[in-house]
Legacy VTK file of the C-alpha trace (Angstrom):
# vtk DataFile Version 3.0
C-alpha trace
ASCII
DATASET POLYDATA
POINTS 149 float
80.338 82.402 113.533
83.454 80.970 115.155
84.067 81.736 118.835
87.162 80.973 120.904
87.821 81.477 124.607
91.224 81.412 126.312
91.119 81.206 130.093
94.008 81.467 132.518
96.817 83.801 133.460
96.757 85.998 130.351
99.715 87.985 131.683
101.879 84.971 130.785
100.835 85.142 127.126
101.760 87.414 124.253
98.506 88.826 122.964
98.618 91.459 120.237
97.132 94.833 121.027
94.079 95.976 119.043
94.738 97.458 115.613
92.575 98.633 112.772
91.003 95.550 111.149
92.965 94.503 108.070
94.171 91.478 106.182
97.651 90.308 107.257
99.863 87.273 106.650
101.834 85.118 109.114
99.340 85.657 111.948
99.891 82.022 112.993
103.397 82.956 114.203
101.769 84.507 117.293
98.589 83.994 119.301
95.928 83.338 116.687
92.730 81.319 116.237
92.239 79.316 113.051
89.300 77.805 111.202
89.731 75.212 108.444
86.775 74.349 106.209
86.510 71.657 103.550
83.925 69.535 101.810
83.857 65.963 103.011
85.792 63.702 100.653
87.348 66.505 98.541
90.965 67.744 98.776
90.298 71.510 98.626
89.747 73.633 101.733
89.908 77.160 103.153
91.727 78.562 106.159
90.853 81.631 108.216
93.169 83.211 110.795
91.613 85.415 113.480
94.070 87.430 115.565
93.290 89.226 118.828
94.648 92.376 117.158
91.609 92.349 114.841
93.773 91.356 111.887
92.703 88.419 109.753
93.726 86.244 106.835
91.951 83.885 104.451
93.494 81.262 102.186
92.181 78.867 99.526
93.868 75.470 99.126
93.520 73.076 96.169
95.012 70.307 98.306
97.200 69.740 101.352
99.162 72.995 101.901
98.790 73.893 98.213
97.142 77.285 98.505
97.046 81.009 97.960
95.978 84.024 100.054
92.527 85.473 99.416
92.409 89.269 99.393
88.612 89.546 99.104
87.556 92.214 101.630
84.057 90.664 101.627
85.622 87.814 103.622
86.488 90.178 106.508
85.351 88.169 109.551
84.643 91.324 111.593
86.556 90.050 114.582
85.199 90.912 118.010
87.571 90.658 120.984
86.464 90.756 124.600
88.905 90.675 127.456
88.180 90.267 131.151
90.197 89.060 134.130
91.663 85.716 133.093
89.546 85.472 129.938
90.031 86.359 126.273
87.217 85.816 123.769
87.730 86.052 120.006
84.809 85.788 117.635
84.729 85.987 113.853
82.137 85.600 111.128
83.048 83.075 108.423
81.207 83.751 105.146
80.483 80.233 103.859
78.127 81.735 101.283
80.963 83.854 99.863
83.141 80.738 99.549
80.442 78.753 97.751
80.065 76.066 100.404
76.977 73.929 100.755
76.353 70.310 101.638
78.403 68.352 104.178
81.502 70.033 105.582
84.479 69.077 107.718
85.755 71.809 110.042
89.039 72.135 111.908
89.086 74.505 114.884
92.515 75.301 116.260
94.604 77.919 118.008
98.235 78.915 118.332
99.077 80.395 121.723
102.315 82.296 122.301
103.670 82.428 125.836
105.596 85.318 127.390
108.903 83.809 126.220
107.781 83.448 122.595
107.196 79.676 122.703
104.177 78.498 120.715
101.698 75.828 121.752
99.215 74.334 119.300
95.631 73.506 120.255
92.998 71.723 118.183
89.850 69.679 118.464
91.970 66.808 117.170
95.636 66.449 116.211
96.812 63.897 113.632
99.588 61.489 114.709
102.998 63.139 115.061
103.610 66.854 115.377
100.643 69.271 115.261
99.435 69.909 111.719
96.212 71.881 111.431
96.152 71.336 107.640
95.968 67.548 107.982
92.434 66.317 107.258
92.406 64.311 110.511
92.397 67.691 112.285
89.070 68.591 110.605
87.207 66.958 113.494
83.882 68.813 113.423
81.417 67.617 110.806
78.392 69.564 109.606
75.880 67.428 107.734
74.128 70.034 105.640
74.921 73.693 105.064
72.302 75.800 103.285
72.132 79.505 102.522
LINES 1 150
149 0 1 2 3 4 5 6 7 8 9 10 11 12 13 14 15 16 17 18 19 20 21 22 23 24 25 26 27 28 29 30 31 32 33 34 35 36 37 38 39 40 41 42 43 44 45 46 47 48 49 50 51 52 53 54 55 56 57 58 59 60 61 62 63 64 65 66 67 68 69 70 71 72 73 74 75 76 77 78 79 80 81 82 83 84 85 86 87 88 89 90 91 92 93 94 95 96 97 98 99 100 101 102 103 104 105 106 107 108 109 110 111 112 113 114 115 116 117 118 119 120 121 122 123 124 125 126 127 128 129 130 131 132 133 134 135 136 137 138 139 140 141 142 143 144 145 146 147 148
């Protein structure tokens, strides 16, 4: 389960209204939470986008930015969104078992936040040197030693 919390003046952000859950592309062009998962020491990884609208996307990458969308409805993260004064929570279930992951993993947790004027800011546990790049392996800052099903 991946959980994100945005706190602050939410009226100054563009946050998509709830929609029927579905797979959608280009969610990262607006407020969106992202999870990157890869095996330590291997080039392949997966990306999940969780939007406050309830829309989601999943991608499989053979290497850095060399990937394809995954249309497997079994990967639906069942996004839950809770909103209160000054607080937005987004939670999604990531099916590691469905992706075949086990062993040691590197995880990148990040978010794109769109302000009221359409400007995007990029947030992550760790950014690589230079401009933000969530796909860069240096951004996969969380390490899990052993994943079992």
